[in-house]
C-alpha positions in Angstrom: -116.1 37.9 99.8 -115.6 34.2 99.1 -112.4 32.6 100.5 -109.9 31.1 98.1 -108.8 27.5 98.5 -105.9 27.9 96.1 -104.1 31.1 95.1 -101.4 30.8 92.4 -99.4 34.0 92.2 -97.1 34.5 89.1 -95.7 31.0 89.1 -92.7 30.3 86.8 -90.7 27.1 86.5 -87.3 26.7 84.7 -85.7 23.4 84.0 -82.1 22.8 82.9 -81.8 20.4 79.9 -78.5 18.6 79.5 -77.5 16.6 76.4 -75.9 13.9 78.6 -75.1 13.3 82.3 -71.4 14.2 81.5 -72.5 17.7 80.7 -74.0 18.1 84.1 -70.7 17.1 85.7 -68.7 19.3 83.4 -70.8 22.3 84.3 -70.4 21.6 88.0 -66.6 21.4 87.7 -66.1 24.3 85.3 -63.9 27.1 86.6 -65.1 29.4 83.8 -68.7 28.8 84.7 -69.4 27.6 81.2 -72.9 26.5 80.5 -73.5 23.0 79.3 -77.3 23.1 79.5 -80.3 24.7 77.7 -83.0 26.5 79.7 -86.6 25.3 79.3 -89.4 27.4 80.9 -92.2 25.0 81.6 -94.3 27.8 83.2 -94.2 31.6 82.8 -96.2 33.9 85.0 -99.1 31.7 85.8 -101.7 33.2 88.1 -105.2 32.3 89.2 -107.3 31.7 92.3 -109.8 29.0 93.0 -112.7 29.5 95.5 -113.5 27.0 98.1 -116.0 24.3 96.9 -115.3 25.1 93.2 -114.1 22.6 90.6 -111.6 24.0 88.1 -110.3 22.3 85.0 -106.8 22.7 83.6 -106.6 22.3 79.8 -103.8 22.3 77.3 -102.0 20.2 74.8 -99.2 17.9 75.9 -96.2 20.0 77.0 -98.2 23.0 77.9 -97.1 22.8 81.6 -100.2 21.3 83.3 -98.5 18.5 85.2 -95.7 20.8 86.3 -98.2 23.3 87.7 -100.0 20.6 89.7 -96.7 19.3 91.1 -95.9 22.8 92.3 -99.4 23.2 93.9 -99.0 19.9 95.6 -95.5 20.7 96.9 -93.6 18.1 94.8 -91.7 20.8 92.9 -90.4 24.2 93.9 -91.2 27.1 91.6 -88.4 29.2 90.1 -90.5 32.3 90.8 -93.8 33.1 92.3 -95.7 31.2 95.0 -98.7 29.1 95.9 -101.0 29.4 98.9 -103.4 26.5 99.6 -105.9 26.4 102.5 -106.5 22.8 103.8 -105.3 19.3 103.2 -104.4 18.4 99.6 -104.9 14.9 98.3 -103.5 14.3 94.8 -103.6 11.7 92.0 -100.7 12.7 89.8 -98.3 10.4 87.9 -99.0 6.7 88.4 -97.0 5.5 91.4 -96.4 8.9 93.0 -96.3 8.3 96.8 -96.2 4.5 96.5 -93.4 2.0 97.0 -93.4 -0.7 94.3 -92.1 -3.3 96.7 -94.9 -2.8 99.2 -98.3 -4.4 98.9 -101.4 -2.4 98.1 -102.4 -2.5 101.8 -99.0 -1.4 103.0 -99.0 1.4 100.5 -102.4 2.7 101.7 -100.8 3.0 105.2 -97.8 4.8 103.6 -100.0 7.1 101.7 -102.1 7.9 104.8 -98.9 8.7 106.7 -97.7 11.1 104.0 -101.1 12.8 104.3 -100.7 13.2 108.0 -103.2 10.6 109.1 -102.6 8.3 112.0 -102.2 4.5 111.4 -105.4 3.9 113.4 -107.4 6.2 111.2 -106.0 4.7 108.0 -106.8 1.2 109.3 -110.4 2.2 110.0 -110.6 3.5 106.4 -108.9 0.4 104.9 -112.2 -1.5 104.1 -113.5 1.5 102.1 -110.3 1.8 100.2 -110.2 -1.9 99.4 -113.8 -2.0 98.3 -113.5 1.0 96.0 -110.2 -0.1 94.5 -111.8 -3.5 93.7 -108.5 -5.3 92.7 -109.2 -8.5 94.6 -106.2 -10.5 95.8 -103.8 -8.1 94.3 -104.5 -5.7 97.2 -102.1 -7.9 99.3 -99.5 -8.3 96.6 -96.5 -6.1 95.7 -97.4 -3.2 93.5 -94.5 -4.0 91.1 -96.8 -6.6 89.5 -99.8 -4.1 89.1 -101.1 -3.0 85.8 -101.5 0.7 85.1 -105.2 0.3 85.7 -104.6 -1.2 89.1 -102.3 1.7 90.0 -105.0 4.2 89.1 -107.7 2.3 91.1 -105.6 2.2 94.2 -104.4 5.8 93.9 -108.0 7.1 93.4 -109.3 5.0 96.3 -106.6 6.4 98.6 -107.1 10.0 97.5 -110.9 10.1 98.1 -110.8 8.4 101.5 -108.3 10.8 103.2 -111.1 13.4 103.6 -109.2 16.1 101.6 -110.1 19.7 101.5 -108.6 19.9 98.1 -108.5 17.1 95.5 -106.0 17.3 92.6 -106.4 14.9 89.7 -104.0 14.8 86.8 -105.4 12.7 83.9 -105.0 9.6 86.1 -108.5 8.3 85.3 -107.7 7.9 81.6 -105.9 4.6 82.2 -108.8 2.9 84.0 -111.4 0.7 82.3 -114.8 2.2 81.4 -116.6 0.8 84.4 -114.0 2.3 86.7 -114.1 5.7 84.9 -117.9 5.9 85.4 -117.4 4.9 89.0 -114.9 7.7 89.5 -117.0 10.3 87.8 -119.9 9.4 90.1 -117.7 9.6 93.1 -116.2 13.0 92.1 -119.8 14.4 91.9 -120.5 13.1 95.4 -117.3 14.8 96.6 -118.4 18.0 94.9 -121.6 17.9 96.9 -119.6 17.8 100.1 -118.0 21.1 99.2 -114.5 19.7 98.4 -112.4 22.0 96.1 -111.2 20.1 93.0 -108.4 20.8 90.5 -108.9 18.6 87.5 -106.6 18.0 84.5 -108.1 16.3 81.5 -107.9 16.3 77.7 -111.6 15.4 77.6 -113.6 18.5 76.8 -116.8 16.7 77.8 -115.4 15.9 81.3 -114.3 19.5 81.8 -117.7 20.8 80.9 -119.5 18.2 82.9 -117.5 18.5 86.1 -116.0 22.0 86.3 -117.4 25.4 86.9 -114.2 27.2 86.0 -111.2 26.4 83.7 -107.7 27.6 82.8 -106.1 27.0 79.4 -102.3 26.7 79.2 -100.3 27.0 76.1 -96.5 26.8 76.2 -96.5 27.5 79.9 -98.7 30.6 79.8 -102.3 31.1 80.7 -104.0 32.0 77.4 -107.6 31.9 78.7 -109.5 31.5 81.9 -113.1 31.8 83.1 -116.3 29.8 82.7 -115.5 26.1 81.9 -117.7 25.9 78.8 -116.1 29.0 77.3 -112.6 27.9 78.0 -113.3 24.3 76.7 -114.8 25.7 73.5 -111.8 28.0 73.0 -109.5 25.0 73.5 -111.3 23.1 70.8 -110.9 26.0 68.5 -107.2 26.3 69.4 -106.6 22.6 68.4 -108.5 23.1 65.2 -106.5 26.3 64.5 -103.2 24.4 64.8 -104.4 21.7 62.5 -105.7 24.2 60.0 -102.4 26.2 59.9 -100.7 22.9 59.0 -103.2 22.2 56.3 -102.9 25.8 54.9 -99.1 25.6 55.0 -99.1 22.4 53.0 -101.5 23.9 50.5 -99.3 27.0 50.0 -96.2 24.8 49.5 -98.0 22.9 46.8 -99.1 26.2 45.1 -95.6 27.5 45.3 -94.2 24.3 43.7 -96.9 24.5 41.0 -96.2 28.1 40.3 -92.4 27.7 40.0 -92.9 24.8 37.7 -94.1 27.0 34.8 -97.0 29.2 35.8 -96.7 32.5 33.8 -98.0 35.8 35.1 -99.3 34.4 38.4 -98.2 34.6 42.0 -98.2 31.6 44.3 -100.6 31.8 47.2 -102.8 34.6 45.8 -105.8 33.0 47.4 -104.3 32.2 50.7 -106.8 31.1 53.4 -106.5 33.3 56.5 -106.9 31.0 59.5 -108.4 32.8 62.5 -109.7 31.9 65.9 -111.7 33.8 68.5 -113.7 32.8 71.5 -116.6 31.3 69.5 -115.4 30.9 65.9 -112.6 29.2 64.1 -112.0 28.6 60.4 -110.1 29.3 57.2 -112.8 31.7 56.1 -113.5 30.3 52.6 -117.1 29.8 53.7 -118.7 31.9 56.4 -121.7 30.8 58.5 -124.1 33.7 58.3 -126.9 32.5 60.5 -128.2 29.6 62.5 -131.9 29.6 63.4 -134.5 27.3 64.8 -137.7 27.4 62.6 -141.2 26.0 63.1 -143.2 24.2 60.4 -144.3 27.6 59.0 -140.6 28.7 58.7 -141.0 31.3 61.5 -138.0 31.8 63.7 -138.4 30.3 67.2 -136.8 31.6 70.4 -138.9 29.3 72.7 -139.7 25.7 71.7 -142.4 23.5 73.0 -141.5 20.0 74.3 -141.1 17.5 71.5 -142.0 20.1 68.9 -141.1 19.4 65.2 -138.5 22.0 64.2 -135.9 22.8 61.5 -132.4 23.9 62.4 -131.3 25.9 59.4 -127.6 26.6 58.9 -127.1 29.4 56.3 -123.7 30.1 54.8 -121.9 32.1 52.0 -118.8 31.2 50.0 -116.0 33.7 50.2 -114.2 31.9 47.3 -115.0 29.0 45.0 -115.0 25.7 46.9 -117.0 22.6 47.7 -117.9 22.0 51.3 -117.7 18.3 52.2 -119.7 18.4 55.4 -122.0 20.7 57.4 -123.0 19.7 60.9 -124.7 21.0 64.0 -124.6 20.1 67.7 -127.2 21.0 70.4 -125.7 21.6 73.8 -127.2 22.3 77.2 -126.4 25.3 79.5 -123.2 23.6 80.7 -121.9 22.9 77.2 -122.6 19.2 77.2 -123.3 17.7 73.8 -126.9 16.3 73.6 -127.9 16.0 70.0 -126.1 16.4 66.7 -125.5 15.2 63.2 -123.9 16.2 59.9 -124.5 15.8 56.2 -121.8 13.1 55.9 -123.5 11.0 58.5 -126.8 11.5 56.8 -125.3 10.5 53.4 -125.8 13.8 51.7 -123.5 15.7 49.3 -123.2 19.4 49.1 -123.0 21.5 45.9 -120.0 23.4 44.6 -120.3 27.1 45.7 -118.9 29.9 43.6 -117.6 33.1 45.3 -120.6 35.0 46.7 -123.1 32.1 46.4 -125.1 31.1 49.4 -126.5 27.8 50.6 -128.8 26.6 53.4 -128.7 23.2 55.1 -131.9 22.4 57.0 -131.9 19.7 59.7 -135.5 18.5 60.4 -136.0 16.9 63.9 -138.1 16.9 67.0 -136.7 18.2 70.2 -137.5 15.9 73.2 -135.5 18.3 75.5 -136.7 19.3 78.9 -137.0 22.9 80.3 -133.9 25.0 80.1 -131.6 27.1 77.9 -129.8 25.4 75.0 -127.3 26.4 72.3 -126.5 25.3 68.8 -122.9 25.0 67.4 -122.5 24.7 63.7 -119.6 23.9 61.4 -118.6 23.7 57.7 -115.6 21.5 56.8 -113.9 20.1 53.7 -113.1 16.7 55.2 -115.5 14.8 57.5 -112.6 13.0 59.2 -110.4 16.1 59.8 -110.7 18.9 62.5 -110.1 21.5 59.8 -113.0 23.8 59.1 -114.0 26.6 56.7 -116.0 27.9 59.6 -116.9 26.7 63.1 -119.2 28.8 65.2 -120.0 28.0 68.9 -123.2 29.4 70.4 -124.5 30.3 66.9 -128.1 30.1 68.2 -129.6 30.2 71.7 -133.1 29.0 72.4 -135.3 28.1 75.4 -137.2 24.8 75.9 -140.6 25.1 77.5 -141.8 22.4 80.0 -144.1 19.7 78.8 -147.7 20.7 79.3 -149.7 18.8 81.9 -147.2 16.1 82.7 -144.6 15.3 85.3 -141.0 14.9 84.2 -137.9 13.3 85.6 -134.7 15.2 86.3 -132.9 14.6 83.0 -132.1 16.5 79.9 -134.1 14.3 77.4 -137.5 12.6 77.6 -138.0 10.1 74.8 -141.2 8.1 74.2 -141.0 5.0 76.4 -143.5 2.2 76.8 -143.7 0.6 80.2 -145.3 -2.8 80.9 -145.9 -4.3 84.4 -146.7 -8.0 84.8 -146.2 -10.8 87.2 -143.7 -13.5 86.3 
């Protein structure tokens, strides 16, 4: 049985919200024990375990309890109920400035941070050149942190965290404030840390980052765990949850307009007779006015393929049926690898094509013709039908609508990548 690095057991956290500081004082001095606060539960009954050497992503919209959970795991907050057990030294990158003194220089704060992590001053001094090199903030390393930009804070925090030899690394969206070069540098370093067997807890709003870095994931909504498991599955469900929230807003506005129109003089009709039922499951989300029936990969003779040769010309066919009269604005598809990383994709709006009006019961097929320069492995196709190319609102969105295998190129060596495009190489002396 694999040992757990972190075990979170039924964690709950309650905060008291006061309208003003005076209310806090009134409550403390009240002889009648009158309440002057409102209770806010940031977390309710959160439980999960993380195996050693595994990277777990924490997903959720703002206010779902992600940062509160990480602060409890790192020991910055005490839970109202439940407990956390962590095996090994935890190094964390939470809110910018956590663990730093703004009046100290960057160098002095590295020593302070190392001390808080239980490292000796001698050991921190030995690691100082590596921290300074990775942070790459130049002369600011010896200047007070109060003059640092948010990007400099992030650079120094990450440089400190990765050089304390942690058993567990906790990252809370801190990389989002860094520049693009620094973000790439951090992602590369995180993958190196993963290879060393360090356990990582990673919070991000980036679905791509979660799929790329994490093996497991937990989705929080209003302080509760709504889904956990394989990172790709949880990330796809999170995408669907966001779309569902947007769709409910759109459907609500439509129903309000219909109600106003009906009350303004419609005779013999009832407002909202054709209400769109917004639904969401693990792989599908949509209002349901159009349903994706099938997504298939076809060869040039229109035969369905389950295995595809390298660089073979294929057709990805998305077939759908209207459940009520409407006009889809866009149909798109994305090809993903085994880990759920987006590799190829397009849609009718990008390609400059318009779709026909569909009456109830009518069907339509959109065929995407392309070559697949993908290397050996398993791939999936996600398809979607929407009524606004610029909105995350869909008639139907279907993850893993089609699974196919790519065969290795015949008689040629390949590099360890996902794509292999035609490349001309020229060697000459200069």
